[in-house]
LUMPALO-5863 format. One line per 4 residues: number of its first residue (from 0); for each residue x, y, z negated of C-alpha. Coordinates in nm, 2 decimals, padded with zeros to 4 digits. Layout:
REM residues N
NUM	X Y Z  ...
//
This chain:
REM residues 775
0	01.78 01.22 -02.85  01.44 01.36 -02.76  01.28 01.02 -02.86  01.46 01.03 -03.19
4	01.33 01.39 -03.26  00.98 01.30 -03.17  01.00 01.00 -03.40  01.12 01.23 -03.68
8	00.82 01.46 -03.62  00.58 01.16 -03.62  00.73 01.03 -03.95  00.70 01.38 -04.10
12	00.34 01.41 -04.00  00.26 01.06 -04.13  00.43 01.15 -04.46  00.23 01.47 -04.48
16	-00.10 01.30 -04.42  -00.01 01.02 -04.66  00.07 01.27 -04.93  -00.24 01.46 -04.86
20	-00.45 01.14 -04.89  -00.28 01.05 -05.21  -00.35 01.38 -05.36  -00.72 01.36 -05.27
24	-00.77 00.99 -05.36  -00.49 00.93 -05.60  -00.65 00.72 -05.88  -00.64 00.35 -05.84
28	-00.72 00.06 -06.07  -00.42 -00.11 -06.24  -00.36 -00.39 -06.49  -00.11 -00.29 -06.76
32	00.05 -00.60 -06.90  00.20 -00.54 -07.24  00.49 -00.72 -07.42  00.40 -00.92 -07.73
36	00.52 -00.78 -08.06  00.77 -00.51 -08.15  00.53 -00.21 -08.10  00.21 -00.06 -08.24
40	00.01 -00.06 -07.91  -00.13 -00.41 -07.93  -00.49 -00.33 -08.01  -00.76 -00.16 -07.82
44	-00.70 00.17 -08.00  -00.33 00.12 -07.94  -00.39 00.07 -07.57  -00.58 00.40 -07.56
48	-00.31 00.57 -07.76  -00.04 00.46 -07.52  -00.25 00.56 -07.21  -00.32 00.90 -07.37
52	00.06 00.96 -07.40  00.12 00.92 -07.03  -00.19 01.09 -06.88  -00.15 01.40 -06.65
56	-00.24 01.73 -06.80  -00.57 01.74 -06.61  -00.67 01.38 -06.70  -00.88 01.24 -06.98
60	-00.92 00.90 -07.13  -01.27 00.89 -07.00  -01.13 00.93 -06.65  -00.86 00.66 -06.69
64	-00.94 00.39 -06.94  -01.14 00.09 -06.82  -01.11 -00.23 -07.03  -00.90 -00.35 -07.33
68	-00.86 -00.73 -07.32  -00.86 -00.96 -07.63  -00.89 -01.32 -07.51  -00.78 -01.34 -07.15
72	-00.49 -01.10 -07.10  -00.23 -00.91 -07.30  -00.30 -00.55 -07.21  -00.56 -00.32 -07.06
76	-00.68 -00.19 -06.72  -00.69 00.18 -06.62  -00.75 00.41 -06.33  -00.41 00.58 -06.28
80	-00.25 00.84 -06.06  00.10 00.75 -05.91  00.27 00.97 -06.17  00.08 00.81 -06.46
84	00.17 00.46 -06.33  00.54 00.55 -06.31  00.53 00.68 -06.67  00.38 00.36 -06.79
88	00.63 00.14 -06.60  00.91 00.32 -06.79  00.77 00.24 -07.13  00.96 -00.03 -07.31
92	00.63 -00.18 -07.45  00.50 -00.25 -07.10  00.60 -00.56 -06.91  00.43 -00.49 -06.58
96	00.19 -00.25 -06.41  00.01 -00.40 -06.11  -00.28 -00.32 -05.88  -00.61 -00.49 -05.96
100	-00.66 -00.69 -05.65  -00.98 -00.79 -05.47  -01.05 -01.16 -05.49  -01.26 -01.35 -05.23
104	-01.57 -01.56 -05.28  -01.50 -01.90 -05.14  -01.85 -01.94 -04.96  -03.06 -03.17 -05.27
108	-02.89 -03.45 -05.12  -02.54 -03.38 -05.25  -02.59 -03.51 -05.60  -02.73 -03.84 -05.47
112	-02.43 -03.86 -05.24  -02.21 -03.84 -05.56  -02.43 -04.11 -05.72  -02.57 -03.87 -05.98
116	-02.93 -03.95 -05.89  -03.25 -03.86 -06.06  -03.25 -04.21 -06.22  -02.90 -04.16 -06.37
120	-02.89 -04.20 -06.75  -02.92 -03.86 -06.92  -02.86 -03.71 -07.26  -03.10 -03.41 -07.23
124	-03.07 -03.30 -07.59  -02.69 -03.27 -07.56  -02.72 -03.12 -07.21  -02.93 -02.84 -07.34
128	-02.66 -02.74 -07.59  -02.41 -02.69 -07.31  -02.34 -02.35 -07.15  -02.17 -02.30 -06.82
132	-02.02 -01.96 -06.74  -02.07 -01.86 -06.38  -01.84 -01.58 -06.28  -01.98 -01.47 -05.95
136	-02.21 -01.22 -05.78  -02.49 -01.24 -06.03  -02.82 -01.43 -06.03  -03.18 -01.41 -05.92
140	-03.34 -01.48 -06.26  -03.70 -01.50 -06.12  -03.63 -01.84 -05.94  -03.82 -02.14 -06.08
144	-03.48 -02.31 -06.08  -03.38 -02.10 -06.38  -03.64 -02.19 -06.63  -03.62 -02.43 -06.93
148	-03.84 -02.56 -07.21  -03.55 -02.61 -07.46  -03.41 -02.33 -07.67  -03.06 -02.19 -07.65
152	-02.78 -02.38 -07.83  -02.76 -02.34 -08.21  -02.56 -02.03 -08.30  -02.56 -01.89 -07.94
156	-02.62 -01.52 -07.92  -02.81 -01.41 -07.61  -02.65 -01.12 -07.43  -02.84 -01.01 -07.12
160	-02.82 -00.68 -06.93  -03.11 -00.55 -06.71  -03.30 -00.87 -06.75  -03.45 -01.06 -07.04
164	-03.27 -01.37 -07.14  -03.48 -01.69 -07.13  -03.42 -02.05 -07.23  -03.21 -02.12 -06.92
168	-03.02 -01.79 -06.86  -02.88 -01.73 -07.20  -02.63 -01.46 -07.10  -02.61 -01.21 -06.81
172	-02.35 -00.93 -06.80  -02.20 -00.72 -06.52  -01.86 -00.55 -06.47  -01.89 -00.26 -06.24
176	-01.57 -00.16 -06.07  -01.43 00.19 -06.04  -01.54 00.34 -05.71  -01.24 00.33 -05.48
180	-01.28 00.37 -05.10  -01.62 00.21 -05.09  -01.98 00.30 -05.04  -02.18 00.10 -05.30
184	-02.48 -00.09 -05.18  -02.60 -00.18 -05.53  -02.64 -00.03 -05.87  -02.50 -00.18 -06.19
188	-02.71 -00.49 -06.25  -02.68 -00.86 -06.29  -02.93 -00.91 -06.00  -02.77 -01.10 -05.72
192	-02.80 -00.92 -05.38  -02.57 -01.15 -05.18  -02.71 -01.50 -05.28  -02.37 -01.65 -05.36
196	-02.39 -01.65 -05.74  -02.75 -01.78 -05.73  -02.66 -02.06 -05.50  -02.36 -02.16 -05.72
200	-02.55 -02.15 -06.05  -02.84 -02.36 -05.92  -02.60 -02.63 -05.80  -02.46 -02.66 -06.15
204	-02.76 -02.63 -06.36  -03.08 -02.56 -06.17  -03.39 -02.73 -06.31  -03.58 -02.98 -06.11
208	-03.80 -02.84 -05.84  -04.00 -03.07 -05.61  -04.09 -03.01 -05.25  -03.77 -02.80 -05.19
212	-03.63 -02.76 -04.85  -03.53 -02.53 -04.57  -03.81 -02.48 -04.31  -03.88 -02.85 -04.31
216	-03.51 -02.96 -04.32  -03.37 -03.17 -04.61  -03.70 -03.18 -04.79  -03.69 -03.33 -05.13
220	-03.63 -03.26 -05.50  -03.38 -02.98 -05.57  -03.19 -02.98 -05.90  -02.85 -02.91 -06.04
224	-02.61 -03.16 -06.17  -02.71 -03.09 -06.54  -03.06 -02.95 -06.51  -03.10 -02.91 -06.89
228	-02.78 -02.70 -06.94  -02.78 -02.33 -07.00  -02.63 -02.06 -06.78  -02.43 -01.75 -06.88
232	-02.38 -01.51 -06.59  -02.08 -01.28 -06.55  -02.12 -01.07 -06.25  -01.79 -00.95 -06.10
236	-01.86 -00.94 -05.73  -02.04 -00.65 -05.56  -02.18 -00.56 -05.22  -02.01 -00.25 -05.07
240	-01.96 -00.08 -04.73  -01.60 -00.01 -04.64  -01.48 00.30 -04.47  -01.50 00.13 -04.13
244	-01.87 00.06 -04.19  -01.83 -00.31 -04.25  -02.03 -00.47 -04.53  -01.81 -00.67 -04.77
248	-01.80 -00.82 -05.12  -01.56 -00.67 -05.38  -01.45 -00.89 -05.67  -01.19 -00.69 -05.87
252	-00.93 -00.86 -06.07  -00.97 -00.64 -06.38  -01.34 -00.71 -06.39  -01.28 -01.09 -06.36
256	-01.03 -01.08 -06.65  -01.29 -00.90 -06.86  -01.55 -01.16 -06.77  -01.32 -01.44 -06.87
260	-01.24 -01.24 -07.19  -01.61 -01.24 -07.28  -01.67 -01.60 -07.17  -01.40 -01.71 -07.41
264	-01.54 -01.50 -07.69  -01.89 -01.64 -07.62  -01.75 -01.99 -07.66  -01.90 -02.13 -07.33
268	-01.83 -02.50 -07.25  -01.70 -02.47 -06.90  -01.62 -02.19 -06.65  -01.73 -02.23 -06.28
272	-01.52 -02.00 -06.07  -01.57 -01.98 -05.69  -01.32 -01.70 -05.61  -00.95 -01.68 -05.55
276	-00.65 -01.57 -05.35  -00.48 -01.77 -05.08  -00.15 -01.76 -05.26  -00.03 -01.57 -05.57
280	00.29 -01.66 -05.75  00.22 -01.80 -06.10  00.40 -01.51 -06.25  00.16 -01.27 -06.09
284	-00.16 -01.47 -06.12  -00.32 -01.31 -06.42  -00.65 -01.49 -06.37  -00.49 -01.83 -06.39
288	-00.31 -01.74 -06.72  -00.65 -01.63 -06.85  -00.78 -01.98 -06.77  -00.49 -02.13 -06.98
292	-00.61 -01.92 -07.27  -00.96 -02.06 -07.21  -00.82 -02.41 -07.22  -00.66 -02.33 -07.55
296	-01.01 -02.26 -07.67  -01.14 -02.59 -07.54  -01.29 -02.45 -07.22  -01.22 -02.63 -06.89
300	-01.22 -02.42 -06.57  -01.35 -02.56 -06.24  -01.23 -02.35 -05.95  -01.26 -02.35 -05.57
304	-00.95 -02.45 -05.37  -01.02 -02.18 -05.11  -01.14 -02.16 -04.75  -00.80 -02.05 -04.61
308	-00.71 -02.35 -04.39  -00.71 -02.28 -04.02  -00.90 -02.58 -03.90  -00.70 -02.79 -04.14
312	-00.37 -02.72 -03.97  -00.20 -02.51 -04.23  -00.06 -02.64 -04.56  00.05 -02.43 -04.86
316	-00.28 -02.25 -04.86  -00.45 -02.38 -05.18  -00.58 -02.13 -05.43  -00.63 -02.16 -05.81
320	-00.35 -02.41 -05.82  -00.24 -02.39 -06.19  -00.23 -02.74 -06.35  -00.47 -02.64 -06.63
324	-00.74 -02.57 -06.37  -00.95 -02.83 -06.20  -00.90 -02.73 -05.83  -01.18 -02.85 -05.60
328	-01.17 -02.91 -05.22  -01.47 -02.92 -05.00  -01.59 -03.24 -04.83  -01.85 -03.33 -04.58
332	-02.18 -03.49 -04.69  -02.32 -03.82 -04.56  -02.58 -03.64 -04.35  -02.54 -03.38 -04.08
336	-02.75 -03.12 -03.91  -02.79 -03.20 -03.54  -02.94 -02.97 -03.27  -03.01 -03.08 -02.91
340	-03.05 -02.88 -02.59  -03.23 -03.09 -02.33  -03.18 -03.01 -01.97  -03.45 -03.12 -01.72
344	-03.32 -03.40 -01.49  -03.01 -03.47 -01.70  -02.98 -03.81 -01.87  -02.80 -03.69 -02.19
348	-02.88 -03.37 -02.39  -02.61 -03.13 -02.52  -02.57 -03.20 -02.89  -02.42 -02.95 -03.14
352	-02.36 -02.94 -03.51  -02.29 -02.57 -03.58  -02.65 -02.45 -03.53  -02.96 -02.46 -03.75
356	-03.27 -02.41 -03.55  -03.56 -02.39 -03.79  -03.82 -02.34 -03.52  -04.02 -02.63 -03.38
360	-03.90 -02.82 -03.07  -04.02 -02.63 -02.77  -04.35 -02.78 -02.64  -04.22 -02.80 -02.28
364	-03.92 -02.72 -02.06  -03.87 -02.35 -01.99  -03.68 -02.17 -01.72  -03.33 -02.06 -01.79
368	-03.27 -01.69 -01.76  -02.91 -01.58 -01.73  -02.84 -01.22 -01.81  -02.55 -01.22 -01.57
372	-02.74 -01.35 -01.27  -02.79 -01.10 -00.98  -03.15 -00.97 -00.92  -03.30 -01.17 -00.65
376	-03.67 -01.08 -00.71  -03.89 -00.91 -00.95  -03.88 -01.22 -01.16  -03.51 -01.17 -01.22
380	-03.34 -00.94 -01.46  -03.02 -00.76 -01.44  -02.78 -00.66 -01.71  -02.73 -00.28 -01.71
384	-02.37 -00.19 -01.77  -02.27 -00.10 -02.12  -02.46 00.21 -02.25  -02.33 00.37 -02.57
388	-02.14 00.05 -02.64  -02.43 -00.18 -02.63  -02.56 -00.41 -02.36  -02.93 -00.41 -02.29
392	-03.17 -00.60 -02.08  -03.37 -00.39 -01.83  -03.61 -00.42 -01.53  -03.85 -00.61 -01.76
396	-04.12 -00.79 -01.57  -04.43 -00.91 -01.75  -04.39 -01.24 -01.56  -04.06 -01.30 -01.72
400	-04.21 -01.39 -02.06  -04.15 -01.74 -02.18  -03.80 -01.82 -02.07  -03.49 -01.94 -02.25
404	-03.24 -01.66 -02.21  -02.87 -01.73 -02.25  -02.58 -01.49 -02.30  -02.24 -01.46 -02.46
408	-02.21 -01.42 -02.84  -02.01 -01.10 -02.77  -02.35 -00.96 -02.65  -02.55 -01.08 -02.95
412	-02.74 -00.75 -02.95  -02.93 -00.90 -02.66  -03.11 -01.11 -02.91  -03.32 -00.81 -03.02
416	-03.44 -00.76 -02.66  -03.51 -01.13 -02.62  -03.74 -01.12 -02.93  -03.91 -00.80 -02.82
420	-03.98 -00.94 -02.48  -04.12 -01.25 -02.62  -03.88 -01.50 -02.48  -03.92 -01.86 -02.58
424	-03.57 -01.91 -02.70  -03.20 -01.80 -02.69  -02.89 -02.00 -02.59  -02.59 -01.82 -02.73
428	-02.25 -01.90 -02.57  -01.92 -01.90 -02.75  -01.57 -01.83 -02.63  -01.22 -01.84 -02.77
432	-01.29 -01.55 -03.00  -01.64 -01.66 -03.08  -01.62 -02.03 -03.16  -01.71 -02.12 -03.51
436	-01.58 -02.38 -03.75  -01.79 -02.62 -03.95  -01.84 -02.38 -04.24  -02.07 -02.16 -04.03
440	-02.41 -02.28 -03.92  -02.54 -02.01 -03.68  -02.91 -01.95 -03.70  -03.13 -01.68 -03.54
444	-03.49 -01.56 -03.58  -03.60 -01.73 -03.26  -03.57 -02.09 -03.13  -03.20 -02.10 -03.05
448	-02.88 -02.30 -03.01  -02.51 -02.21 -03.01  -02.28 -02.37 -02.75  -01.90 -02.34 -02.81
452	-01.64 -02.30 -02.53  -01.66 -02.67 -02.44  -02.03 -02.72 -02.46  -02.12 -02.41 -02.27
456	-01.93 -02.54 -01.97  -02.19 -02.82 -01.94  -02.47 -02.56 -01.93  -02.30 -02.36 -01.66
460	-02.24 -02.68 -01.45  -02.61 -02.76 -01.48  -02.72 -02.40 -01.41  -02.50 -02.37 -01.09
464	-02.58 -02.72 -00.96  -02.86 -02.62 -00.73  -02.94 -02.25 -00.70  -03.25 -02.33 -00.50
468	-03.42 -02.49 -00.79  -03.53 -02.34 -01.11  -03.32 -02.46 -01.40  -03.52 -02.57 -01.70
472	-03.43 -02.64 -02.07  -03.58 -02.74 -02.40  -03.44 -02.64 -02.74  -03.50 -02.89 -03.01
476	-03.55 -02.82 -03.38  -03.25 -02.92 -03.59  -03.27 -03.26 -03.76  -03.09 -03.39 -04.06
480	-02.95 -03.73 -03.97  -02.74 -03.99 -04.17  -02.39 -04.06 -04.06  -02.30 -04.40 -03.92
484	-02.29 -04.69 -04.15  -01.96 -04.73 -04.33  -01.87 -04.36 -04.30  -01.63 -04.24 -04.57
488	-01.62 -03.88 -04.69  -01.37 -03.65 -04.52  -01.24 -03.31 -04.61  -01.38 -03.00 -04.44
492	-01.14 -02.83 -04.19  -01.19 -02.50 -04.38  -01.08 -02.64 -04.71  -00.74 -02.51 -04.82
496	-00.45 -02.76 -04.84  -00.15 -02.81 -05.07  00.12 -02.84 -05.16  00.15 -02.56 -05.41
500	00.35 -02.27 -05.28  00.49 -02.18 -05.62  00.82 -02.35 -05.71  00.70 -02.38 -06.08
504	00.41 -02.59 -05.95  00.57 -02.78 -05.67  00.55 -03.11 -05.86  00.17 -03.08 -05.92
508	-00.07 -03.23 -05.66  -00.33 -02.98 -05.56  -00.62 -02.97 -05.50  -00.73 -03.21 -05.77
512	-01.05 -03.35 -05.63  -01.29 -03.32 -05.35  -01.67 -03.26 -05.37  -01.95 -03.19 -05.13
516	-01.91 -02.84 -04.99  -02.07 -02.83 -04.64  -02.44 -02.76 -04.56  -02.55 -02.75 -04.92
520	-02.91 -02.65 -04.99  -02.95 -02.46 -05.32  -03.13 -02.17 -05.48  -03.15 -01.83 -05.31
524	-03.28 -01.48 -05.41  -03.61 -01.41 -05.24  -03.50 -01.05 -05.20  -03.20 -01.14 -04.99
528	-03.22 -01.22 -04.62  -03.13 -01.58 -04.53  -02.87 -01.47 -04.28  -02.74 -01.15 -04.43
532	-02.40 -01.19 -04.26  -02.55 -01.26 -03.92  -02.78 -01.08 -03.68  -02.94 -00.78 -03.83
536	-03.28 -00.86 -03.70  -03.33 -01.17 -03.91  -03.56 -01.07 -04.19  -03.67 -01.42 -04.31
540	-03.67 -01.49 -04.68  -03.69 -01.82 -04.87  -03.63 -01.97 -05.22  -03.35 -02.19 -05.08
544	-03.07 -02.15 -04.84  -02.78 -02.35 -04.68  -02.42 -02.25 -04.75  -02.08 -02.40 -04.70
548	-01.74 -02.37 -04.85  -01.52 -02.46 -05.15  -01.75 -02.22 -05.34  -02.02 -02.49 -05.31
552	-01.78 -02.78 -05.39  -01.66 -02.62 -05.71  -02.00 -02.62 -05.89  -02.05 -02.99 -05.80
556	-01.73 -03.06 -06.00  -01.85 -02.83 -06.27  -02.18 -03.01 -06.30  -02.02 -03.35 -06.31
560	-01.78 -03.24 -06.58  -02.07 -03.10 -06.78  -02.26 -03.42 -06.73  -01.97 -03.62 -06.88
564	-01.94 -03.37 -07.17  -02.30 -03.43 -07.26  -02.20 -03.78 -07.35  -01.83 -03.74 -07.45
568	-01.69 -03.45 -07.66  -01.35 -03.49 -07.50  -01.08 -03.24 -07.44  -01.07 -03.04 -07.10
572	-00.78 -03.25 -06.98  -00.95 -03.58 -07.07  -01.27 -03.48 -06.88  -01.07 -03.37 -06.58
576	-00.87 -03.70 -06.59  -01.19 -03.90 -06.60  -01.32 -03.72 -06.29  -01.00 -03.77 -06.10
580	-00.91 -04.14 -06.19  -01.27 -04.26 -06.11  -01.29 -04.08 -05.78  -01.35 -04.26 -05.45
584	-01.07 -04.32 -05.20  -01.08 -04.10 -04.89  -00.95 -04.26 -04.58  -00.96 -04.00 -04.31
588	-00.66 -03.88 -04.11  -00.58 -03.62 -04.38  -00.38 -03.68 -04.70  -00.37 -03.61 -05.07
592	-00.28 -03.24 -05.01  -00.63 -03.21 -04.87  -00.83 -03.41 -05.12  -00.61 -03.47 -05.43
596	-00.71 -03.78 -05.61  -01.02 -03.85 -05.40  -01.39 -03.78 -05.38  -01.61 -03.72 -05.69
600	-01.81 -04.03 -05.79  -02.04 -04.03 -06.09  -02.08 -04.40 -06.10  -01.79 -04.47 -06.34
604	-01.71 -04.13 -06.47  -01.86 -04.20 -06.82  -01.64 -04.51 -06.86  -01.29 -04.43 -06.72
608	-01.11 -04.68 -06.95  -00.80 -04.47 -06.98  -00.73 -04.10 -06.96  -00.43 -03.88 -06.92
612	-00.43 -03.61 -07.20  -00.24 -03.29 -07.13  -00.25 -03.04 -07.42  -00.19 -02.67 -07.43
616	00.16 -02.70 -07.57  00.25 -02.95 -07.30  00.20 -02.67 -07.04  00.42 -02.43 -07.23
620	00.69 -02.69 -07.27  00.67 -02.78 -06.91  00.72 -02.42 -06.79  01.01 -02.37 -07.04
624	01.19 -02.68 -06.90  01.15 -02.53 -06.55  01.32 -02.21 -06.67  01.02 -01.97 -06.72
628	01.11 -01.64 -06.87  01.03 -01.63 -07.24  00.92 -01.27 -07.26  00.68 -01.31 -06.96
632	00.54 -01.64 -07.10  00.48 -01.47 -07.44  00.28 -01.20 -07.27  00.09 -01.44 -07.04
636	-00.04 -01.64 -07.33  -00.04 -01.37 -07.60  00.19 -01.53 -07.85  00.53 -01.42 -07.99
640	00.60 -01.77 -08.12  00.72 -01.90 -07.78  01.10 -01.93 -07.72  01.22 -02.11 -07.41
644	01.59 -02.01 -07.47  01.64 -02.33 -07.68  01.49 -02.56 -07.41  01.72 -02.75 -07.18
648	01.64 -02.68 -06.82  01.51 -02.98 -06.64  01.40 -02.92 -06.28  01.26 -03.28 -06.27
652	01.03 -03.22 -06.56  00.67 -03.33 -06.50  00.34 -03.32 -06.69  00.13 -03.60 -06.82
656	-00.09 -03.55 -06.52  -00.34 -03.79 -06.36  -00.15 -03.78 -06.03  00.22 -03.82 -05.97
660	00.39 -03.58 -05.73  00.74 -03.47 -05.67  00.91 -03.25 -05.40  01.25 -03.39 -05.29
664	01.50 -03.15 -05.14  01.58 -03.10 -04.78  01.74 -03.21 -04.55  01.53 -03.50 -04.44
668	01.67 -03.85 -04.41  01.80 -03.82 -04.76  01.78 -04.10 -05.02  01.56 -04.01 -05.32
672	01.48 -04.16 -05.66  01.20 -04.01 -05.87  01.09 -04.13 -06.22  00.75 -04.03 -06.36
676	00.68 -04.06 -06.73  00.32 -04.10 -06.83  00.10 -04.16 -07.14  -00.25 -04.29 -07.12
680	-00.51 -04.30 -07.40  -00.77 -04.58 -07.45  -01.12 -04.43 -07.48  -01.31 -04.75 -07.56
684	-01.35 -04.96 -07.88  -01.20 -05.31 -07.87  -00.90 -05.49 -07.73  -00.81 -05.43 -07.36
688	-00.53 -05.53 -07.13  -00.46 -05.33 -06.81  -00.24 -05.46 -06.52  -00.05 -05.21 -06.31
692	-00.05 -05.25 -05.94  00.09 -05.04 -05.65  -00.14 -05.01 -05.35  -00.09 -04.84 -05.02
696	-00.28 -04.81 -04.69  -00.11 -04.80 -04.35  00.26 -04.77 -04.32  00.49 -04.81 -04.62
700	00.66 -04.47 -04.68  00.89 -04.58 -04.96  01.14 -04.86 -05.04  01.03 -04.96 -05.38
704	00.79 -04.85 -05.66  00.84 -05.01 -06.01  00.59 -04.98 -06.29  00.74 -05.04 -06.64
708	00.59 -05.20 -06.83  00.36 -05.36 -06.57  00.10 -05.44 -06.84  -00.06 -05.23 -07.12
712	-00.23 -05.38 -07.42  -00.47 -05.17 -07.64  -00.63 -05.28 -07.97  -00.82 -04.98 -08.08
716	-01.00 -04.66 -07.97  -00.76 -04.36 -07.92  -00.45 -04.58 -07.89  -00.18 -04.45 -07.65
720	00.07 -04.63 -07.43  00.36 -04.49 -07.24  00.50 -04.61 -06.90  00.72 -04.51 -06.62
724	00.68 -04.52 -06.24  01.01 -04.52 -06.04  00.99 -04.44 -05.67  01.29 -04.49 -05.44
728	01.32 -04.44 -05.07  01.45 -04.23 -04.78  01.28 -03.91 -04.68  01.23 -04.01 -04.31
732	01.02 -03.79 -04.08  00.67 -03.91 -04.08  00.43 -03.62 -04.14  00.31 -03.29 -04.00
736	00.43 -03.36 -03.64  00.75 -03.52 -03.77  00.88 -03.21 -03.93  00.83 -03.34 -04.29
740	00.82 -03.65 -04.51  00.54 -03.77 -04.74  00.43 -04.09 -04.91  00.07 -04.09 -04.80
744	-00.22 -04.31 -04.92  -00.02 -04.47 -05.20  -00.14 -04.50 -05.56  -00.09 -04.68 -05.89
748	-00.40 -04.86 -06.02  -00.44 -04.98 -06.38  -00.70 -05.26 -06.36  -00.86 -05.40 -06.67
752	-00.80 -05.77 -06.71  -01.12 -05.96 -06.70  -01.31 -05.64 -06.67  -01.43 -05.38 -06.42
756	-01.25 -05.06 -06.52  -00.99 -04.92 -06.28  -00.77 -04.62 -06.33  -00.63 -04.49 -06.00
760	-00.35 -04.23 -05.97  -00.21 -04.11 -05.63  00.17 -04.11 -05.59  00.30 -03.84 -05.36
764	00.67 -03.78 -05.28  00.72 -03.51 -05.01  00.98 -03.29 -04.84  00.87 -03.00 -04.63
768	00.99 -02.66 -04.55  00.73 -02.41 -04.67  00.64 -02.07 -04.53  00.84 -01.76 -04.61
772	00.58 -01.65 -04.86  00.65 -01.95 -05.08  00.89 -01.91 -05.37
//
């Protein structure tokens, strides 16, 4: 009884404090989604009128109103109190009132690796008429990467805030969020203070800069995929300090929608979007619906798949998975950064791949100094116990200069002392909580190397081998080395995997494509530290930096799509299809839920032979067949002409998509039969015949696949042909530790008879129990 009473008092106190906090910090940013038609509140003035009708007595429109949307979203955003929100939710004109969420940023040689070399044929005049919208953290406009000799596209209206537009940056706007629970690090400006947006923009469209590199690493010519294209910047991500003192980036949903709104109105050619959520149901994903509106206006969106995979073990993590978006996974490049720690007297060095040491290889072996070793003489140090929460080195002896000190990453503050005391180098040791995946390349402002849990054991074994002898080590400068001959691209462990968590999208293979995303060298603001998220004592600055993530993969796909558009004025879906069907096979231990159709390859992208066209109305019809709510769909796309009530429900409905995917129901060991209907369009002049063939690698995970007809004949440009692919089999356990079924490494290839064109489409039938969060 006493426990229950105490619990009641605790709950009462929590309620009191929560109410007090709400009263003192009650305004939060919301997106107000309106119904389409049947009311007078559809315009910007109508939005403000409706908001004025529900405001509290002490509130004004200036306090509450943020944006009214025209192109990307049906409704407006506002800063509301709980009472105002409740009033809006009760209005019949309002479909939904939801919090504006915070999205996450998904953070030279790579274009050659994709076969888009400096010698590739270009169409510079057409390239210079193309504009890419980069929705990110801003840009560093003073970089030599962002210059151009050609004027803006005809009819383009330059709109730049805080900076002067030039021939490369033809638009630059920022969207400052309402101040909620943050301390702002930066003022309203398009200037990039994190480096992410600059890095992304330069990968897509940076001009050619010779003698680029990173402290002698990866030296060569830096350029974007389409160096003549123009850049329109829409800054939606901001540097803040949270209440706990941690620096972070804030990318608010309402600002992103306004940026998309403006990009559509500006008539950009493509959107590059390296942000996203791990999983958002399609019905709640307002950003994805904005991208469908962009597609209706002829604008393709290239988006990052997300960095949410936990070392590649978790599926159902893909972001930006709508079928009208090109979703890009991150792959490894054909070169790696290798750093060695040489131990005197040992035959083999310790080699790591998660460190970048930009300092020259040490000129000789230096004594190892362990901060945990007991003091045996004046030449030894001891670690004083924690003082004010920080470990420090003491008992400094002038004779101790010139050693390689090693310590646990948890005591990284010792690095300051090592630098002050003029040590030669630092060996940082990891642990279960401090081991890093391939996306992070640790680097410090001193000759250094990072050893994970496994590698540090080798160092300890060496150090303890003979205590009577001084242990000596040499830290080598990082080298960029090619992978072994015959290496095939693999997906990064960090890259998010499918299948799609949303039941409306279960039959769409995501991600769509893979592109280089690890160890990418690109442009960087010279006012931003190279390692701003790492030790605070690193104050180095450079014009280029190395970053990893699907954020870096996305602009590679954006650039290749723009490159194709400079030659072909095709629809967004045709361009996306060409990138997917001409991609290279990926043969690692992963599967299509990691890399989609394969790895981007520029070699044949301009001549795909056939494309799969998917139009705006096809997406609407597809969702209607799957039972999507008419009123919600009208609001999502901003049209009162949609009516799903007359459409017959068909849960086997599929899109005319370049890949063929279907989820078959549990339980496993159940027979299945799936029929895919597809239409391809001939994009070449002349007569052509294509032969259909089913290929698979490894075990056969199906009973039979029939292509009907097995041959397609075309006589003219733009001609279409329809075919079906019927897959039968039994869903036997064969995947994900035998808890699921999947037809892996299986595809349909249309091969041109007496020609070189091939059109490849993966076929994926799967059955797996998804996480509870999935619909």
